[in-house]
Each structure stands twice: as structure tokens, then as C-alpha cells.
N, C-alpha and C positions, 0 to 999 in steps of 0.2 A: 354600254350598260354600266351604271354606277355600282361600284362594289361597296357593300354596306360595312359598317363598323360594328364590332362586338364590344358591348359595355358589360363588364363584370362587376357586380356589387360585392366587394370583398372586405369592406371596412370591419365587418364582424368576424372575419375568417380567423379561426384559431382561438377565439375567445373562450370557447368551452373547453379547450385543451390547455389553456394557460400559455399559449404562444404558438406561433407558426411551426417552430422547430419540434414542438411536442405533438403535432398532428400525426396520427397513425397513418402510414401508407396503406394503400389498398392492394398492393401487389409486391412482388419481390424486387421490382425495379424502382421502388420508392416513389411511385406516382401517387398523388392524391386526386380526389375527384375532379378538381378544376383542370388538371392536365387533360383529362378525357374530353371535357367540354371544349377547351381551346383546340385540341387536336381535331375534333369533329367539325368545329367551325372553320378551321383552316382548310380541311378537305372539302367543305361545302362552298368555299370561295370567299370567305371573309379575309380581308387583307390588312385590317387595322384593329388593334386591341387597346381598349382603355380600361384599366383596372382602377376602380375606386377604392382607396385604402385610407386608413388613418395616417397622418404624417409620420408618426413614430414607428409605423410598420415598414416604411419604405426599404430600409436596408435588409431586414429579414425576409420581406416578400421577394425582393429581387434575388436574394441568395437562394431562397427555397423554390421559387417558381419562375420569376421573370427571366433570369439568366438562361434557363434552358429553353424557353419558348421564343426568346427574342430573335434568334436566327431565322425563325419561320414566319413571323408576323411582325408588323410595325407596332411596337409596344410603347404605350404611353401610360403615365400615372396621373390620376386626379385625386385630390385630397378632400375627404369629407371632414370639415371642421365645424364644431358647434357654433362658432361665431359667424359663420356664413349665413347671414340673416338679412331680410329686407331692411332698407334704411329706416332708422328710428326704432329698431328692435334690438334688444340685448338678451344675453343668455340669463335665464332666471338663476338666482342664487341657489346653489346646491345641485343644479342640473349637470349630470354626467352622461346621460343616455343620448345617443345620436338622434337626430330629428326624423329618421325613417327613410324608406326607400325612394320616395319622390325627391326628398332633399338630397339624397346621395346622387341621383342622376343630375339634379340641378348643379351640383358641385363639379360635374364633368362637362358642363355645356361648352366651355371654351375649347375642349378637345374634340367635340363632335361636329362634323361638317357634312355628313352624309346621312341618309336613312340608317337606322341602327337597331340592333337587337339588344335586349337587356336580359341578363340572367343572374341568378344567385351563384355565388362561388362554390357553395358546398352541396350542390345537387348534381346528379347524373341525369342528363336529359335524353341521350340517345342520338345517333347519327342522323336519322331521317328527320328529326325535329329541327335540326340546324339546316338541313337541306331545304325543308319547306319554308322556313322563315327567310332564308337567303333568297329563294326564288321570288317570294313576295316583295322583299325589299329591293330586289334588282329590277323589278318591273316598274313602268311609269304609273304613278298613282297621284291623286290629288293630295294636297297638303293635309287634308282632313281624314285621309284613309289610312288606318292603322291595322295591326293584326296581332293575334295572340295564338300560341300553340296550346290547344286544349287537350288535356289528358283525361282518360277515363279514371274515375275515382278509385276503382278497385286496383289500378296499376300504380297507385301513389301512396299506399299505406304501409305501415309496419305492424308486425304482430306484437311489438314490445311496448305499446302504449298509444296514446293519442297524438295527432298531428294537427297543425293548422292548415287549412286549405280554403282557397277562394272558390266557392261553388258558383258555377256559371249558369245563367239562363240565356238561351240562344233562340233566334227565330227560325222560321222554316227555310230561310236562305243561308243559314249558317253564320249569321252576324250576332255579335254579342248584344244582349239586352241589358245585362247587369251582372255584377260579381258581388256575392255576399260572403264576407269572411266568416268562416266557422273555425273557432280556435281550438275546439276539442272534437275531433272526428276519428272514429275507430272502425276497424274492419268488422263486417257482419256477413253472415251467409247471404249470398246474393247481392252484396253491395257494401254499404257502410252505414254508420249512424253518427249523428252529432248531438251534443248536449250543450246547453248554456249554463245549467245549474249543477251538473254532476249526477243528477238523479233521473231526469226525464230525457229520453232519447228520441230523436226523429230519424226515421229510416231514409237512407239515400240509395236508390237503386243502382245496381251495376250499369255502367254506360253513361252515368251522369258526368258531365264535363266539369273539370276543375282547372283552375289556373295554378301553374307552378312558377309564375313570374318569368315566363319566357315570352317577352313582348317584342313586337316589331313596330317601330315608330318612325314617322316622318319627323324631320327636325322641328316642325311647327309645335310639337308637343313640349319642347323646351320653353317656349314663350308661355304656354298654358300653365306649366308647372310654376314658373316664376310669377306670373300674374295672379295666381290663386293662392300663393303662399301666405301673404299678409292676412287675407281674410280667414284662412285656416288658423293662423296664430291668434287672431282676434277672438275666434270662437272657442279655442281650446286652451289657450294659456291660462285664462282665469279659473278653469275648472281642474286642469291637470298639468300644471307648469313643469313638473319634473319628468313626466313619462309620456305625454302625448306624442304621437308619431304621425308624420305626414307620409302616408303610404301611397305607393305608386298607383294602385288600382283606383284610387279616388279620382284621378284625373280623367282616364278614359270613361269611367262611370259618369262623371259630370258632363263630359262632352256628348255622350250618348243621350243622357236625359234632356240636355238642352238642344238636341238636334244639330249640334255643331261638329260631329265627327262620327265615324263608324269604326268598328273593330271586327275584322274578318277572323273567325275562329278556324284555325288550321288543325284539322283532326290528326291525331297520331295514335298508333297502337304501342308506342314505346313504353317501356316500364321504367318508372323512376326508381333511383336508388339514392339513399342518403343515410347519414349516421346521426339520426335524431337522438338515439340512445346508444350507449356503448355496446349494448347487446346486439345492435344492428350490424356491427362491423363484420362478423363472420359471414353473414349473408351477402354483404356487399363484396367482400373479398372472393367469395365463391362465384358470384355472378361475373365479376371481372375475369376471373380465371376461365370460366366457361366461355365467355365471349372471345377471349384470346385463343382458346383451343379451337373455336369455330372459325377463326380467321378474321374476326371483326376488327381486331387491333393487333399490332405487332407486339412482340415481347417488350421492346423499348420504343416508346412513342417518338422521341426526339432525336433519333439517329437520322442523318441526312438521307440515307437510302430509304427511310420509311415514308 
């Protein structure tokens, strides 16, 4: 059985704190959320880790995170660079914003040789989520068969403001039909609600599946990302040259619509934790403390005996 690779999109990690060293730990052992994701992935059977970072982050990233996880998993770095573009394209004058999550994965393709999972660096996903995606990726599948861990919307929200979530439509067999990005979604009694204009809200009932960017891909997705990038740039650079982003869900969405791929939605009851707002930190710290008290995690994750 092939062991899958874990790909962590970390190029934006620390930006809201002014640097990696300024990121607030979530426990007394100075762990940050990415520690728990990597720890859960190692327990689930992932044996290779590719962290996508900005080139200028490498030293701080390795000092803050890489050095402590390297003894437990085969660690590699990939660099998301603005100038990594299809032949004939150049960075628009004044562009500083990265090209998005699909571009991030594309920047790691030389490091990826097996089926792989993709996650955000600053989200807590939960142990069973990694176990389910590892099982899927470790099984034989056609090159066109991918997967996604689907979270219940009510388990992914914060009381401190709105969040962006990919609201999923699935069929009766548990396959993804499509993902619609909702950039402002808030908790409501019995579920959530999203708005496009800040005034009118649409209710989203509890149990609705959303994407938290925990994908499981066959390596064929890398060709799809690369082959579709130029067309994306042609369509978007003329209208939004400084801020358009090539988002990862665009690719499986397109494959589904074209009948060229499937995405199995793996159900989870795990609860998401993240620090979207600084007011979220006490809740996250309390949740981590509770899970440690219950024995879900050791006091120090990266001790050899753990």
C-alpha cells in the first residue's frame, strides 16, 4: 500500500501576526495549530510532508516548526513564488498578492510523487479527518478519483464574526456535485447564514457540508492545475490583475462539471478550530487543553515516546 504525502499550504502562515515568531501558541508547550495537524497525520500513516512556504520564510519556518517535526516525518519545502507562471506570462506591475491555493500546490509538484492530502496550515482538522483521508489515499483508485473531507457547517464557525467557507452540494452516493465559495458566513440558531451584500442573509441549515480545504488527490490533479492555469490567467488578469487568485476548489469543480473526475466526500463529525479573529484564541486554547485532558494528545507532541 502506497503511503500518501501531506501537503501543507503555509505561504501565508504568520502574516496576520507579523511573522512566524509572533504567532501565539495554543498551549503551554508552545505548539501552534499546524503541530496538531502534522501530529495527527503522522499517527494516521502519512510519512512525507511538503510545506509550501515563501522563500523568505524558510529559516523562520524551520526554526519554529520544521526542526521539531523533522525527526518524525520526511520533511520537504516547496516555495510559492509570484514569478512561477506559465511560459509567456509575467507578474503584473504592482502585484504582491500570491496567486492562490491552486498555484501553491502547483509550486510543490516536483516534491509530490504519491497520492496526497492538502490542508491549510492554520486550521485544526481533527484526528479522524486525517485517518479517513489517509485510508482513501492508501487504497487503489483511478487517476480521476479524488476525495474531500466534508465538515458540518455548524462545526466550522466562530462567534466572533464571519468566515469564508466552501458550501458543498453532494449527490445521494456521497459524491461532490460542486463547491460554492461563501465569503461571509455566520452562525445562526439551527445552522448558519451567508450574505453577499452585508444586508440580505440566506439560511444554511445545520448538517450542510462545507469544505475546509482538506482534499485528497491523485497525482493527476497536478497536470490539471498546470494545464488550466493559463486559461485562468487569460480570463482574470484583464479584470483583476493585482488580486485575482487561482483557488484549489476550481479544479475539482471543473473536473466534475466536465465529467472528467469524481470527488468522494468523506463525512466527519470533527470540530474545526482556528484563529480567524484574535478573540478566537481563548476558545482554541481551551479546546486544546480539554483534548489533552481527555488523552487525545500528549502534553508535548514531539517527544520520541509520544
